[in-house]
C-alpha positions as protocol buffer text, in pm:
chain_id: "A"
residue {
  index: 1
  type: MET
  ca { x: -4759 y: 1597 z: -1266 }
}
residue {
  index: 2
  type: THR
  ca { x: -4530 y: 1869 z: -1138 }
}
residue {
  index: 3
  type: ASP
  ca { x: -4586 y: 2078 z: -825 }
}
residue {
  index: 4
  type: ALA
  ca { x: -4567 y: 2384 z: -1048 }
}
residue {
  index: 5
  type: GLY
  ca { x: -4838 y: 2236 z: -1267 }
}
residue {
  index: 6
  type: HIS
  ca { x: -5062 y: 2181 z: -964 }
}
residue {
  index: 7
  type: ALA
  ca { x: -4988 y: 2534 z: -844 }
}
residue {
  index: 8
  type: MET
  ca { x: -5102 y: 2669 z: -1179 }
}
residue {
  index: 9
  type: GLY
  ca { x: -5418 y: 2457 z: -1180 }
}
residue {
  index: 10
  type: ILE
  ca { x: -5302 y: 2221 z: -1452 }
}
residue {
  index: 11
  type: SER
  ca { x: -5476 y: 1884 z: -1451 }
}
residue {
  index: 12
  type: ALA
  ca { x: -5296 y: 1552 z: -1436 }
}
residue {
  index: 13
  type: ALA
  ca { x: -5354 y: 1518 z: -1812 }
}
residue {
  index: 14
  type: GLY
  ca { x: -4986 y: 1557 z: -1869 }
}
residue {
  index: 15
  type: ASP
  ca { x: -4667 y: 1742 z: -1857 }
}
residue {
  index: 16
  type: VAL
  ca { x: -4731 y: 1884 z: -2202 }
}
residue {
  index: 17
  type: ARG
  ca { x: -4985 y: 2118 z: -2046 }
}
residue {
  index: 18
  type: ALA
  ca { x: -4734 y: 2231 z: -1786 }
}
residue {
  index: 19
  type: ALA
  ca { x: -4478 y: 2296 z: -2060 }
}
residue {
  index: 20
  type: LEU
  ca { x: -4741 y: 2494 z: -2248 }
}
residue {
  index: 21
  type: ALA
  ca { x: -4805 y: 2695 z: -1932 }
}
residue {
  index: 22
  type: ALA
  ca { x: -4435 y: 2786 z: -1923 }
}
residue {
  index: 23
  type: ILE
  ca { x: -4442 y: 2885 z: -2289 }
}
residue {
  index: 24
  type: ALA
  ca { x: -4765 y: 3081 z: -2235 }
}
residue {
  index: 25
  type: THR
  ca { x: -4573 y: 3317 z: -2011 }
}
residue {
  index: 26
  type: GLN
  ca { x: -4450 y: 3465 z: -2341 }
}
residue {
  index: 27
  type: ALA
  ca { x: -4758 y: 3689 z: -2327 }
}
residue {
  index: 28
  type: PHE
  ca { x: -4630 y: 3841 z: -2004 }
}
residue {
  index: 29
  type: ILE
  ca { x: -4280 y: 3872 z: -2148 }
}
residue {
  index: 30
  type: ARG
  ca { x: -4418 y: 4068 z: -2443 }
}
residue {
  index: 31
  type: ARG
  ca { x: -4562 y: 4316 z: -2190 }
}
residue {
  index: 32
  type: SER
  ca { x: -4219 y: 4340 z: -2021 }
}
residue {
  index: 33
  type: ASP
  ca { x: -4337 y: 4141 z: -1718 }
}
residue {
  index: 34
  type: ALA
  ca { x: -4098 y: 3861 z: -1628 }
}
residue {
  index: 35
  type: THR
  ca { x: -4228 y: 3779 z: -1279 }
}
residue {
  index: 36
  type: THR
  ca { x: -4453 y: 3488 z: -1382 }
}
residue {
  index: 37
  type: THR
  ca { x: -4182 y: 3335 z: -1600 }
}
residue {
  index: 38
  type: LEU
  ca { x: -3915 y: 3363 z: -1331 }
}
residue {
  index: 39
  type: ASP
  ca { x: -4146 y: 3219 z: -1064 }
}
residue {
  index: 40
  type: LEU
  ca { x: -4248 y: 2924 z: -1278 }
}
residue {
  index: 41
  type: ALA
  ca { x: -3891 y: 2855 z: -1392 }
}
residue {
  index: 42
  type: ALA
  ca { x: -3778 y: 2845 z: -1028 }
}
residue {
  index: 43
  type: ARG
  ca { x: -4055 y: 2598 z: -946 }
}
residue {
  index: 44
  type: LEU
  ca { x: -3957 y: 2375 z: -1237 }
}
residue {
  index: 45
  type: LEU
  ca { x: -3587 y: 2349 z: -1146 }
}
residue {
  index: 46
  type: ARG
  ca { x: -3626 y: 2000 z: -999 }
}
residue {
  index: 47
  type: ASP
  ca { x: -3892 y: 1874 z: -1236 }
}
residue {
  index: 48
  type: PRO
  ca { x: -3787 y: 1536 z: -1380 }
}
residue {
  index: 49
  type: GLU
  ca { x: -3932 y: 1600 z: -1727 }
}
residue {
  index: 50
  type: PRO
  ca { x: -3691 y: 1723 z: -1997 }
}
residue {
  index: 51
  type: LEU
  ca { x: -3978 y: 1899 z: -2173 }
}
residue {
  index: 52
  type: MET
  ca { x: -4014 y: 2126 z: -1870 }
}
residue {
  index: 53
  type: HIS
  ca { x: -3645 y: 2209 z: -1877 }
}
residue {
  index: 54
  type: LYS
  ca { x: -3655 y: 2300 z: -2244 }
}
residue {
  index: 55
  type: ALA
  ca { x: -3968 y: 2515 z: -2215 }
}
residue {
  index: 56
  type: SER
  ca { x: -3838 y: 2697 z: -1909 }
}
residue {
  index: 57
  type: GLY
  ca { x: -3501 y: 2758 z: -2073 }
}
residue {
  index: 58
  type: TRP
  ca { x: -3668 y: 2906 z: -2380 }
}
residue {
  index: 59
  type: MET
  ca { x: -3871 y: 3146 z: -2170 }
}
residue {
  index: 60
  type: LEU
  ca { x: -3574 y: 3245 z: -1956 }
}
residue {
  index: 61
  type: ARG
  ca { x: -3382 y: 3320 z: -2274 }
}
residue {
  index: 62
  type: GLU
  ca { x: -3670 y: 3543 z: -2385 }
}
residue {
  index: 63
  type: VAL
  ca { x: -3668 y: 3727 z: -2051 }
}
residue {
  index: 64
  type: GLY
  ca { x: -3304 y: 3814 z: -2114 }
}
residue {
  index: 65
  type: ALA
  ca { x: -3360 y: 3909 z: -2476 }
}
residue {
  index: 66
  type: ARG
  ca { x: -3690 y: 4099 z: -2452 }
}
residue {
  index: 67
  type: VAL
  ca { x: -3740 y: 4221 z: -2095 }
}
residue {
  index: 68
  type: ASP
  ca { x: -3418 y: 4274 z: -1904 }
}
residue {
  index: 69
  type: ARG
  ca { x: -3087 y: 4094 z: -1940 }
}
residue {
  index: 70
  type: ASP
  ca { x: -3008 y: 4175 z: -1575 }
}
residue {
  index: 71
  type: LEU
  ca { x: -3318 y: 3981 z: -1461 }
}
residue {
  index: 72
  type: LEU
  ca { x: -3190 y: 3674 z: -1645 }
}
residue {
  index: 73
  type: ILE
  ca { x: -2840 y: 3725 z: -1501 }
}
residue {
  index: 74
  type: GLY
  ca { x: -2988 y: 3756 z: -1151 }
}
residue {
  index: 75
  type: PHE
  ca { x: -3186 y: 3434 z: -1197 }
}
residue {
  index: 76
  type: LEU
  ca { x: -2877 y: 3254 z: -1325 }
}
residue {
  index: 77
  type: ASP
  ca { x: -2668 y: 3385 z: -1035 }
}
residue {
  index: 78
  type: LEU
  ca { x: -2917 y: 3228 z: -794 }
}
residue {
  index: 79
  type: HIS
  ca { x: -3005 y: 2909 z: -977 }
}
residue {
  index: 80
  type: ALA
  ca { x: -2744 y: 2811 z: -1240 }
}
residue {
  index: 81
  type: GLY
  ca { x: -2601 y: 2537 z: -1019 }
}
residue {
  index: 82
  type: GLN
  ca { x: -2947 y: 2382 z: -975 }
}
residue {
  index: 83
  type: MET
  ca { x: -3060 y: 2414 z: -1336 }
}
residue {
  index: 84
  type: PRO
  ca { x: -3088 y: 2105 z: -1552 }
}
residue {
  index: 85
  type: ARG
  ca { x: -2837 y: 2115 z: -1836 }
}
residue {
  index: 86
  type: SER
  ca { x: -3090 y: 2174 z: -2115 }
}
residue {
  index: 87
  type: MET
  ca { x: -3262 y: 2456 z: -1922 }
}
residue {
  index: 88
  type: LEU
  ca { x: -2928 y: 2627 z: -1861 }
}
residue {
  index: 89
  type: SER
  ca { x: -2820 y: 2579 z: -2221 }
}
residue {
  index: 90
  type: HIS
  ca { x: -3137 y: 2735 z: -2363 }
}
residue {
  index: 91
  type: ALA
  ca { x: -3141 y: 3017 z: -2109 }
}
residue {
  index: 92
  type: THR
  ca { x: -2785 y: 3123 z: -2189 }
}
residue {
  index: 93
  type: GLU
  ca { x: -2805 y: 3109 z: -2571 }
}
residue {
  index: 94
  type: HIS
  ca { x: -2807 y: 3489 z: -2614 }
}
residue {
  index: 95
  type: LEU
  ca { x: -2525 y: 3552 z: -2368 }
}
residue {
  index: 96
  type: SER
  ca { x: -2162 y: 3596 z: -2459 }
}
residue {
  index: 97
  type: ALA
  ca { x: -1941 y: 3290 z: -2481 }
}
residue {
  index: 98
  type: GLU
  ca { x: -1764 y: 3401 z: -2163 }
}
residue {
  index: 99
  type: LEU
  ca { x: -2088 y: 3427 z: -1964 }
}
residue {
  index: 100
  type: ARG
  ca { x: -2215 y: 3093 z: -2098 }
}
residue {
  index: 101
  type: ALA
  ca { x: -1890 y: 2928 z: -1993 }
}
residue {
  index: 102
  type: HIS
  ca { x: -1911 y: 3095 z: -1652 }
}
residue {
  index: 103
  type: TYR
  ca { x: -2261 y: 2964 z: -1579 }
}
residue {
  index: 104
  type: ARG
  ca { x: -2198 y: 2620 z: -1725 }
}
residue {
  index: 105
  type: GLY
  ca { x: -1886 y: 2591 z: -1510 }
}
residue {
  index: 106
  type: GLN
  ca { x: -2069 y: 2658 z: -1184 }
}
residue {
  index: 107
  type: PRO
  ca { x: -2058 y: 2384 z: -921 }
}
residue {
  index: 108
  type: THR
  ca { x: -2363 y: 2169 z: -973 }
}
residue {
  index: 109
  type: GLU
  ca { x: -2632 y: 2108 z: -716 }
}
residue {
  index: 110
  type: ARG
  ca { x: -2823 y: 1890 z: -959 }
}
residue {
  index: 111
  type: PRO
  ca { x: -2903 y: 1546 z: -824 }
}
residue {
  index: 112
  type: ARG
  ca { x: -2691 y: 1278 z: -983 }
}
residue {
  index: 113
  type: PRO
  ca { x: -2872 y: 986 z: -1147 }
}
residue {
  index: 114
  type: PHE
  ca { x: -2862 y: 665 z: -949 }
}
residue {
  index: 115
  type: ARG
  ca { x: -2637 y: 408 z: -1108 }
}
residue {
  index: 116
  type: ARG
  ca { x: -2640 y: 47 z: -1000 }
}
residue {
  index: 117
  type: GLY
  ca { x: -2316 y: -127 z: -902 }
}
């Protein structure tokens, strides 16, 4: 279970519920409120589950498309180097090819997987 999931009161029943919580922020996005989505996405940056990365990336993309592109750009400016690859890829889908390349080319702060000898 993720820390973000615990913070949102999600039970240990699974990461699917935490991913659904991320996707549920769509209701806030439809009301032009991106704060919950941005907060949750920041909390899920280091989550080990790929499902979290995908869900967060989708919602970040929607923030940029439906609420304010500058909010997405600000989030990416702060966190692109920490974002898991799939989250970054989904979040930048609606951006120009130049901006996608810029954010994907940022120095990574992502932990490297441990590889034995």
